[in-house]
C-alpha positions as a Markdown table, in Angstrom:
| # | Residue | x | y | z |
|---|---|---|---|---|
| 1 | Met | 82.2 | -49.6 | 32.2 |
| 2 | Ile | 82.7 | -45.8 | 32.7 |
| 3 | Phe | 82.5 | -45.1 | 36.5 |
| 4 | Gln | 85.9 | -46.1 | 37.5 |
| 5 | Asn | 86.5 | -44.0 | 40.7 |
| 6 | Cys | 83.1 | -44.0 | 42.3 |
| 7 | Lys | 82.0 | -45.5 | 45.7 |
| 8 | Ala | 78.3 | -44.9 | 45.9 |
| 9 | Val | 75.2 | -44.8 | 43.7 |
| 10 | Leu | 72.3 | -42.5 | 44.7 |
| 11 | Phe | 68.8 | -43.1 | 43.3 |
| 12 | Asp | 65.7 | -41.0 | 42.6 |
| 13 | Leu | 62.5 | -42.8 | 43.5 |
| 14 | Asp | 59.5 | -41.9 | 41.3 |
| 15 | Asn | 59.8 | -43.2 | 37.7 |
| 16 | Thr | 63.2 | -44.6 | 38.5 |
| 17 | Leu | 62.7 | -47.3 | 41.2 |
| 18 | Ile | 58.9 | -47.2 | 41.1 |
| 19 | Val | 56.5 | -46.5 | 38.2 |
| 20 | Arg | 54.1 | -43.6 | 38.7 |
| 21 | Arg | 51.8 | -44.6 | 35.7 |
| 22 | Leu | 51.1 | -48.0 | 37.2 |
| 23 | Ala | 50.4 | -46.5 | 40.7 |
| 24 | Leu | 47.9 | -44.0 | 39.2 |
| 25 | Gln | 46.1 | -46.9 | 37.5 |
| 26 | Lys | 45.6 | -48.5 | 40.9 |
| 27 | Leu | 44.7 | -45.3 | 42.5 |
| 28 | Ser | 42.0 | -44.6 | 39.9 |
| 29 | Tyr | 40.0 | -47.5 | 41.5 |
| 30 | Tyr | 39.6 | -45.5 | 44.7 |
| 31 | Val | 38.8 | -42.3 | 42.8 |
| 32 | Asn | 36.0 | -44.1 | 41.0 |
| 33 | Arg | 34.9 | -45.8 | 44.2 |
| 34 | Phe | 34.6 | -42.6 | 46.2 |
| 35 | Tyr | 33.7 | -40.0 | 43.7 |
| 36 | Phe | 32.1 | -41.6 | 40.7 |
| 37 | Ser | 30.2 | -44.7 | 42.1 |
| 38 | Asp | 27.1 | -43.6 | 40.2 |
| 39 | Arg | 28.8 | -43.8 | 36.8 |
| 40 | Thr | 28.6 | -46.8 | 34.5 |
| 41 | Ala | 31.6 | -49.2 | 34.1 |
| 42 | Glu | 32.4 | -47.7 | 30.7 |
| 43 | Glu | 32.3 | -44.2 | 32.1 |
| 44 | Gln | 34.6 | -45.2 | 35.0 |
| 45 | Gln | 37.1 | -46.6 | 32.6 |
| 46 | Ser | 37.2 | -43.3 | 30.8 |
| 47 | Ile | 37.5 | -41.5 | 34.1 |
| 48 | Ala | 40.5 | -43.8 | 35.0 |
| 49 | Asn | 42.2 | -42.9 | 31.8 |
| 50 | Ile | 41.6 | -39.1 | 32.3 |
| 51 | Phe | 42.9 | -39.4 | 35.9 |
| 52 | Gly | 46.1 | -40.9 | 34.6 |
| 53 | Glu | 46.5 | -38.2 | 32.0 |
| 54 | Cys | 45.8 | -35.3 | 34.5 |
| 55 | Phe | 48.1 | -36.6 | 37.2 |
| 56 | Glu | 50.9 | -38.1 | 35.0 |
| 57 | Ser | 53.5 | -35.5 | 35.9 |
| 58 | Gly | 54.8 | -35.7 | 39.4 |
| 59 | Tyr | 56.1 | -32.1 | 39.1 |
| 60 | Ala | 52.8 | -30.3 | 38.3 |
| 61 | Asp | 50.8 | -28.7 | 41.1 |
| 62 | Leu | 48.4 | -31.3 | 42.5 |
| 63 | Arg | 45.7 | -28.7 | 43.1 |
| 64 | Glu | 45.9 | -27.5 | 39.5 |
| 65 | Cys | 45.8 | -31.1 | 38.2 |
| 66 | Phe | 42.7 | -31.7 | 40.3 |
| 67 | Ala | 40.9 | -28.6 | 38.8 |
| 68 | Val | 41.6 | -29.9 | 35.3 |
| 69 | Phe | 40.4 | -33.4 | 36.3 |
| 70 | Gln | 37.2 | -32.0 | 37.7 |
| 71 | Gln | 36.5 | -30.1 | 34.5 |
| 72 | Arg | 37.3 | -33.0 | 32.2 |
| 73 | Thr | 35.2 | -35.5 | 34.1 |
| 74 | Gly | 32.2 | -33.3 | 34.9 |
| 75 | Trp | 32.8 | -33.7 | 38.6 |
| 76 | Thr | 29.6 | -33.4 | 40.6 |
| 77 | His | 30.6 | -34.9 | 43.9 |
| 78 | Gln | 30.3 | -32.5 | 46.9 |
| 79 | Ala | 33.9 | -33.2 | 48.0 |
| 80 | Gly | 36.5 | -30.7 | 47.1 |
| 81 | Tyr | 40.3 | -30.6 | 46.9 |
| 82 | Arg | 40.9 | -31.1 | 50.6 |
| 83 | Asp | 39.0 | -34.3 | 50.7 |
| 84 | Phe | 40.6 | -35.5 | 47.5 |
| 85 | Lys | 44.1 | -34.7 | 48.9 |
| 86 | Thr | 43.3 | -36.7 | 52.0 |
| 87 | Met | 42.3 | -39.6 | 49.9 |
| 88 | Trp | 45.5 | -39.2 | 47.8 |
| 89 | Asp | 47.9 | -39.1 | 50.7 |
| 90 | Phe | 46.3 | -42.1 | 52.3 |
| 91 | Tyr | 45.9 | -44.5 | 49.4 |
| 92 | Tyr | 48.7 | -43.4 | 47.0 |
| 93 | Pro | 51.5 | -45.1 | 48.9 |
| 94 | Tyr | 49.6 | -48.4 | 48.9 |
| 95 | Cys | 49.3 | -48.2 | 45.1 |
| 96 | Thr | 53.1 | -48.1 | 44.7 |
| 97 | Cys | 54.4 | -50.3 | 41.9 |
| 98 | Arg | 58.0 | -51.4 | 41.8 |
| 99 | Glu | 59.9 | -50.9 | 38.6 |
| 100 | Pro | 60.0 | -54.4 | 37.0 |
| 101 | Asp | 63.8 | -54.6 | 36.9 |
| 102 | Ala | 64.4 | -52.8 | 40.2 |
| 103 | Ala | 66.1 | -55.8 | 41.8 |
| 104 | Cys | 69.0 | -55.2 | 39.4 |
| 105 | Val | 70.3 | -52.4 | 41.6 |
| 106 | Leu | 71.2 | -55.0 | 44.2 |
| 107 | Glu | 74.0 | -56.1 | 42.0 |
| 108 | Leu | 75.8 | -52.8 | 42.9 |
| 109 | Pro | 76.3 | -53.6 | 46.6 |
| 110 | Arg | 77.5 | -57.1 | 45.6 |
| 111 | Lys | 80.1 | -55.2 | 43.5 |
| 112 | Gly | 81.1 | -53.2 | 46.5 |
| 113 | Tyr | 79.1 | -50.0 | 46.1 |
| 114 | Arg | 77.0 | -48.2 | 48.7 |
| 115 | Ile | 73.5 | -47.4 | 47.5 |
| 116 | Ala | 70.9 | -44.9 | 48.9 |
| 117 | Val | 67.8 | -43.0 | 47.8 |
| 118 | Leu | 67.3 | -39.2 | 47.6 |
| 119 | Thr | 63.8 | -38.2 | 46.5 |
| 120 | Asn | 61.7 | -35.0 | 46.5 |
| 121 | Gly | 58.5 | -35.1 | 48.6 |
| 122 | Thr | 57.1 | -35.4 | 52.1 |
| 123 | Pro | 58.6 | -38.1 | 54.3 |
| 124 | Val | 55.2 | -39.8 | 55.1 |
| 125 | Leu | 54.3 | -40.2 | 51.4 |
| 126 | Gln | 57.8 | -41.1 | 50.1 |
| 127 | Gln | 58.8 | -43.3 | 52.9 |
| 128 | Gly | 55.5 | -45.1 | 52.6 |
| 129 | Lys | 56.1 | -45.9 | 49.0 |
| 130 | Val | 59.5 | -47.3 | 49.9 |
| 131 | Asp | 57.9 | -49.6 | 52.5 |
| 132 | Val | 55.2 | -50.8 | 50.1 |
| 133 | Ala | 57.7 | -51.4 | 47.4 |
| 134 | Gly | 59.8 | -53.5 | 49.8 |
| 135 | Phe | 62.9 | -51.3 | 49.4 |
| 136 | Arg | 63.5 | -50.6 | 53.1 |
| 137 | Asp | 66.4 | -53.2 | 53.5 |
| 138 | Trp | 67.9 | -52.6 | 50.1 |
| 139 | Phe | 69.4 | -49.2 | 50.7 |
| 140 | Glu | 71.8 | -47.6 | 53.3 |
| 141 | Phe | 69.2 | -44.9 | 53.8 |
| 142 | Val | 66.2 | -43.2 | 52.1 |
| 143 | Ile | 65.9 | -39.5 | 52.4 |
| 144 | Ala | 62.9 | -37.4 | 51.3 |
| 145 | Thr | 63.8 | -33.8 | 50.9 |
| 146 | Gly | 60.8 | -32.8 | 53.1 |
| 147 | Glu | 62.9 | -34.2 | 56.0 |
| 148 | Ile | 65.9 | -32.0 | 55.5 |
| 149 | Gly | 65.1 | -28.8 | 53.6 |
| 150 | Pro | 64.6 | -27.6 | 50.0 |
| 151 | Asp | 63.7 | -29.9 | 47.2 |
| 152 | Lys | 65.9 | -30.9 | 44.2 |
| 153 | Pro | 67.1 | -29.1 | 42.1 |
| 154 | Asp | 68.5 | -27.1 | 45.0 |
| 155 | Pro | 72.1 | -28.2 | 45.7 |
| 156 | Phe | 71.6 | -28.6 | 49.4 |
| 157 | Pro | 70.0 | -32.2 | 49.3 |
| 158 | Phe | 72.9 | -33.5 | 47.2 |
| 159 | Arg | 75.6 | -31.9 | 49.4 |
| 160 | Tyr | 73.7 | -33.1 | 52.5 |
| 161 | Val | 73.8 | -36.7 | 51.3 |
| 162 | Ala | 77.4 | -36.6 | 50.3 |
| 163 | Asp | 78.3 | -35.3 | 53.8 |
| 164 | Lys | 76.1 | -38.0 | 55.4 |
| 165 | Met | 78.0 | -40.7 | 53.4 |
| 166 | Gly | 81.4 | -39.2 | 54.2 |
| 167 | Leu | 82.1 | -38.9 | 50.5 |
| 168 | Val | 82.9 | -36.1 | 48.1 |
| 169 | Pro | 80.3 | -35.5 | 45.3 |
| 170 | Glu | 82.8 | -36.8 | 42.7 |
| 171 | Glu | 82.6 | -40.3 | 44.3 |
| 172 | Ile | 78.8 | -40.5 | 43.8 |
| 173 | Val | 76.7 | -41.4 | 40.8 |
| 174 | Tyr | 73.1 | -40.1 | 40.7 |
| 175 | Val | 70.5 | -42.1 | 38.8 |
| 176 | Gly | 67.1 | -40.5 | 37.9 |
| 177 | Asp | 64.6 | -39.7 | 35.2 |
| 178 | Tyr | 64.0 | -36.0 | 35.3 |
| 179 | Pro | 66.8 | -34.0 | 33.7 |
| 180 | Pro | 66.5 | -30.7 | 35.7 |
| 181 | Asn | 66.4 | -32.4 | 39.1 |
| 182 | Asp | 68.3 | -35.7 | 38.5 |
| 183 | Ile | 70.9 | -34.8 | 35.9 |
| 184 | Glu | 71.7 | -31.1 | 35.8 |
| 185 | Ala | 71.3 | -30.5 | 39.6 |
| 186 | Pro | 73.6 | -33.3 | 40.8 |
| 187 | Arg | 76.1 | -32.5 | 38.1 |
| 188 | Arg | 76.4 | -28.9 | 39.3 |
| 189 | Val | 77.6 | -30.1 | 42.7 |
| 190 | Gly | 80.1 | -32.5 | 41.1 |
| 191 | Met | 78.3 | -35.8 | 41.0 |
| 192 | His | 78.3 | -38.1 | 38.0 |
| 193 | Thr | 74.9 | -38.8 | 36.4 |
| 194 | Val | 72.9 | -41.6 | 34.7 |
| 195 | Trp | 69.7 | -40.7 | 33.0 |
| 196 | Phe | 67.0 | -43.4 | 33.2 |
| 197 | Ser | 64.9 | -42.9 | 30.1 |
| 198 | Ala | 62.2 | -45.6 | 30.4 |
| 199 | Tyr | 59.5 | -43.2 | 31.5 |
| 200 | Ala | 60.8 | -39.8 | 30.5 |
| 201 | Thr | 61.9 | -37.7 | 27.5 |
| 202 | Trp | 65.0 | -35.6 | 27.4 |
| 203 | Asp | 64.9 | -31.9 | 28.0 |
| 204 | Asp | 67.2 | -30.3 | 25.4 |
| 205 | Arg | 67.9 | -27.3 | 27.6 |
| 206 | Phe | 70.5 | -29.4 | 29.4 |
| 207 | Ala | 73.7 | -31.2 | 28.6 |
| 208 | Arg | 73.4 | -35.0 | 28.4 |
| 209 | Ala | 74.1 | -37.2 | 31.3 |
| 210 | Asp | 77.4 | -39.2 | 31.7 |
| 211 | Ala | 75.4 | -42.3 | 30.8 |
| 212 | Glu | 71.9 | -43.2 | 29.6 |
| 213 | Ile | 70.0 | -46.4 | 30.3 |
| 214 | Ala | 66.5 | -47.6 | 29.2 |
| 215 | Ser | 66.5 | -50.5 | 31.7 |
| 216 | Leu | 67.9 | -50.9 | 35.2 |
| 217 | Lys | 69.4 | -54.1 | 33.9 |
| 218 | Glu | 72.0 | -51.9 | 32.1 |
| 219 | Leu | 73.1 | -50.1 | 35.2 |
| 220 | Pro | 75.5 | -52.6 | 36.8 |
| 221 | Leu | 77.3 | -52.9 | 33.5 |
| 222 | Leu | 78.5 | -49.3 | 34.0 |
| 223 | Phe | 80.4 | -50.1 | 37.1 |
| 224 | Pro | 83.6 | -52.2 | 37.7 |
| 225 | Asp | 83.7 | -54.7 | 40.5 |
| 226 | Leu | 85.3 | -53.0 | 43.4 |
| 227 | His | 86.0 | -56.2 | 45.2 |
| 228 | Ala | 87.9 | -57.5 | 42.2 |
| 229 | Asp | 89.9 | -54.3 | 42.1 |
| 230 | Val | 90.8 | -54.7 | 45.8 |
| 231 | Phe | 92.0 | -58.3 | 45.3 |
| 232 | Ala | 93.9 | -57.3 | 42.2 |
| 233 | Asn | 95.9 | -54.7 | 44.1 |
| 234 | Arg | 96.9 | -56.9 | 47.0 |
C-alpha cells in the first residue's frame, strides 16, 4: 500500500472503466448496416476491422479518422461526415462495454474512500456511456469536461473537482490510461497518480506515475483501509 494520506480516487472513463476497442466492435455493426449493406459478409468483416483501426484512438480528430476510413474502405455511400457523426453520437453510447474488472473499484468506498469520474468529452456522449455501463450509482459524481470548461490536460478540470469535493489535490489519486492527460496533468496540480496500462503504452516524454496497474483488481491493494485506521486511533 502506498497511498497513506488520500481521501478520494478520481477515475478517467474511456479505456479505464470502459473499453473503447470493444465498443468499436459493436459500433461497426451499425456502420456496416447503414453504409455497407451491399457488401458481402467477408467484406463487412474486413470493414469492421478497418473501422476499429481507424478510430482506435480517442484523441485523434474524428473527422480526420473518418476521411482515412473512407479511403481505406472505398466508401461509395452518398452520406458524408455529418451523417456519420450523427450516427456515431446516437449509437456509440449504446455500444459501451464495461471494463471486465470495473466492479473492483467498489472496494474503495468500502474502505472509506470517495470515488468520482472526470472525463474529457461532451456531457451527452460521456454521461450516456456511464448510464449504459451501469455506473450512475457507483460514483459520487461524473463530470465530463464539456460541462465545465477546457479538456484535460488543462489544470482547470482537476482543480474544479478538488474544490467540488472540498479536498486539496494532494488528497486525491487520479487513475487513467493516457499519460499526458491522466498522469502528467493531475500530477502538475498536486494529485497522486495511477497509470492503468491494460489498453495503453507509456509515453516516455513523461515521468512515471506513482503506481502502475495492469488490472483494476490491483487498485484496492494500493490503499489502506480508512475505517480500520479510524478504529485503531480511537
